[in-house]
Structures are given as structure tokens and as C-alpha cells.
PAVOPA-440331 format. One record per residue (C-alpha): residue number from 1; residue in one letter; y, x, z. Coordinates in Angstrom, 3 decimals, always signed. Layout:
N
pt i:NUM	aa:a	c2:Y	c1:X	c3:Z
...
% end
This chain:
89
pt i:1	aa:m	c2:+8.956	c1:+5.301	c3:-18.037
pt i:2	aa:r	c2:+7.788	c1:+5.648	c3:-14.457
pt i:3	aa:r	c2:+10.217	c1:+4.307	c3:-11.938
pt i:4	aa:g	c2:+8.141	c1:+4.455	c3:-8.770
pt i:5	aa:g	c2:+8.321	c1:+0.765	c3:-7.988
pt i:6	aa:v	c2:+6.254	c1:-2.371	c3:-7.867
pt i:7	aa:v	c2:+6.162	c1:-5.015	c3:-10.573
pt i:8	aa:c	c2:+4.104	c1:-8.153	c3:-11.083
pt i:9	aa:a	c2:+0.942	c1:-8.011	c3:-13.205
pt i:10	aa:r	c2:+2.706	c1:-9.624	c3:-16.196
pt i:11	aa:c	c2:+5.545	c1:-7.076	c3:-16.164
pt i:12	aa:g	c2:+3.164	c1:-4.187	c3:-15.527
pt i:13	aa:a	c2:+0.838	c1:-5.025	c3:-18.418
pt i:14	aa:g	c2:+0.750	c1:-2.218	c3:-20.932
pt i:15	aa:q	c2:+2.605	c1:+0.238	c3:-18.708
pt i:16	aa:g	c2:-0.034	c1:+2.916	c3:-19.128
pt i:17	aa:p	c2:-2.550	c1:+4.717	c3:-16.922
pt i:18	aa:g	c2:-0.190	c1:+5.095	c3:-13.939
pt i:19	aa:a	c2:+0.169	c1:+1.326	c3:-13.515
pt i:20	aa:h	c2:-2.145	c1:-0.342	c3:-11.019
pt i:21	aa:p	c2:-2.429	c1:-4.078	c3:-10.419
pt i:22	aa:l	c2:-1.340	c1:-5.327	c3:-6.997
pt i:23	aa:p	c2:-3.579	c1:-8.141	c3:-5.763
pt i:24	aa:d	c2:-1.689	c1:-11.216	c3:-4.587
pt i:25	aa:e	c2:-3.123	c1:-10.923	c3:-1.075
pt i:26	aa:a	c2:-1.785	c1:-7.349	c3:-0.797
pt i:27	aa:r	c2:+1.590	c1:-8.461	c3:-2.138
pt i:28	aa:r	c2:+1.786	c1:-11.172	c3:+0.525
pt i:29	aa:l	c2:+0.847	c1:-8.628	c3:+3.192
pt i:30	aa:l	c2:+3.614	c1:-6.249	c3:+2.112
pt i:31	aa:l	c2:+6.169	c1:-9.072	c3:+1.978
pt i:32	aa:a	c2:+5.163	c1:-10.225	c3:+5.477
pt i:33	aa:a	c2:+5.424	c1:-6.654	c3:+6.792
pt i:34	aa:q	c2:+8.901	c1:-6.367	c3:+5.294
pt i:35	aa:q	c2:+10.084	c1:-9.386	c3:+7.274
pt i:36	aa:l	c2:+8.742	c1:-8.281	c3:+10.669
pt i:37	aa:p	c2:+10.386	c1:-5.875	c3:+13.080
pt i:38	aa:l	c2:+8.217	c1:-2.824	c3:+13.741
pt i:39	aa:a	c2:+7.309	c1:-4.044	c3:+17.238
pt i:40	aa:a	c2:+5.789	c1:-7.193	c3:+15.714
pt i:41	aa:a	c2:+3.678	c1:-5.324	c3:+13.147
pt i:42	aa:p	c2:+0.425	c1:-5.784	c3:+15.113
pt i:43	aa:r	c2:+0.699	c1:-9.508	c3:+14.320
pt i:44	aa:l	c2:-0.192	c1:-8.647	c3:+10.738
pt i:45	aa:v	c2:-3.706	c1:-7.799	c3:+11.918
pt i:46	aa:e	c2:-4.055	c1:-11.383	c3:+13.096
pt i:47	aa:a	c2:-3.565	c1:-12.544	c3:+9.503
pt i:48	aa:q	c2:-7.269	c1:-11.701	c3:+8.989
pt i:49	aa:l	c2:-6.849	c1:-10.448	c3:+5.453
pt i:50	aa:g	c2:-9.705	c1:-8.753	c3:+3.683
pt i:51	aa:r	c2:-10.159	c1:-4.990	c3:+3.680
pt i:52	aa:a	c2:-9.315	c1:-4.903	c3:-0.032
pt i:53	aa:a	c2:-5.822	c1:-6.305	c3:+0.667
pt i:54	aa:w	c2:-5.152	c1:-3.698	c3:+3.340
pt i:55	aa:d	c2:-6.422	c1:-0.890	c3:+1.104
pt i:56	aa:a	c2:-4.361	c1:-2.085	c3:-1.872
pt i:57	aa:a	c2:-1.230	c1:-2.384	c3:+0.281
pt i:58	aa:r	c2:-1.761	c1:+1.126	c3:+1.696
pt i:59	aa:d	c2:-2.399	c1:+2.599	c3:-1.736
pt i:60	aa:t	c2:+0.703	c1:+0.902	c3:-3.133
pt i:61	aa:v	c2:+2.988	c1:+2.211	c3:-0.404
pt i:62	aa:q	c2:+1.546	c1:+5.713	c3:-0.802
pt i:63	aa:a	c2:+1.991	c1:+5.588	c3:-4.602
pt i:64	aa:v	c2:+5.633	c1:+4.533	c3:-4.263
pt i:65	aa:l	c2:+6.263	c1:+7.333	c3:-1.750
pt i:66	aa:r	c2:+4.598	c1:+9.890	c3:-4.054
pt i:67	aa:a	c2:+6.655	c1:+8.683	c3:-7.007
pt i:68	aa:h	c2:+9.919	c1:+9.024	c3:-5.134
pt i:69	aa:l	c2:+9.121	c1:+12.267	c3:-3.312
pt i:70	aa:g	c2:+7.287	c1:+13.974	c3:-6.145
pt i:71	aa:r	c2:+4.420	c1:+14.823	c3:-3.800
pt i:72	aa:p	c2:+2.217	c1:+13.110	c3:-1.204
pt i:73	aa:l	c2:+3.302	c1:+13.077	c3:+2.429
pt i:74	aa:r	c2:+1.247	c1:+15.500	c3:+4.490
pt i:75	aa:s	c2:+1.424	c1:+13.164	c3:+7.481
pt i:76	aa:v	c2:-0.302	c1:+10.425	c3:+5.477
pt i:77	aa:e	c2:-3.093	c1:+12.837	c3:+4.548
pt i:78	aa:f	c2:-3.421	c1:+13.862	c3:+8.210
pt i:79	aa:i	c2:-3.670	c1:+10.242	c3:+9.393
pt i:80	aa:a	c2:-6.291	c1:+9.523	c3:+6.734
pt i:81	aa:k	c2:-8.357	c1:+12.468	c3:+8.001
pt i:82	aa:l	c2:-8.070	c1:+11.204	c3:+11.583
pt i:83	aa:n	c2:-9.134	c1:+7.727	c3:+10.532
pt i:84	aa:a	c2:-12.104	c1:+9.121	c3:+8.570
pt i:85	aa:a	c2:-13.187	c1:+11.212	c3:+11.552
pt i:86	aa:g	c2:-13.128	c1:+8.174	c3:+13.829
pt i:87	aa:d	c2:-14.912	c1:+5.848	c3:+11.379
pt i:88	aa:p	c2:-18.592	c1:+5.509	c3:+12.403
pt i:89	aa:s	c2:-19.715	c1:+4.194	c3:+8.988
% end
């Protein structure tokens, strides 16, 4: 049964095709973000985590939002398009 949450790898094993592992580095990033006030969020960038951790954290938050809303947020799609347009690579 899909509940739209996050579980550890052990608890998520065998949960089917909708379950995605959350790397430990991404988990630590999300926990750190939870503890900071919004104004202090830029300090997370100083943590110098790898791109994979940031991507996994973003994908996890988006998946939880989709699960609870029943659809993706259009604003998230819009921001992704803006970021892609500004990315020189």
C-alpha cells in the first residue's frame, strides 16, 4: 500500500516498483533542512554534498508531494524548466 512517505531501505525492501531507495547523504540533507529556519537554508549549500544527494533529496520531496496531492505541482515543473534554461551544460 502506498502511503506517500519515506522509509529506510530495510523497511522499503520489497515494497514494489514505486519504492525508491534514499541515499544516506540525501537523508542527512533532508534532516538538516528540517531543523533550519527558512532564512538559514543557504547554509545547506555550504555542506558541500554531492550532486547525487541534492538530486535524490529533490526527487524524494517531489515524490512525497505527488503522492499526497495526487498530481505534480506545476510550480515545481516551472522551476525545473527555468533551471534547465539557465544551465549551460
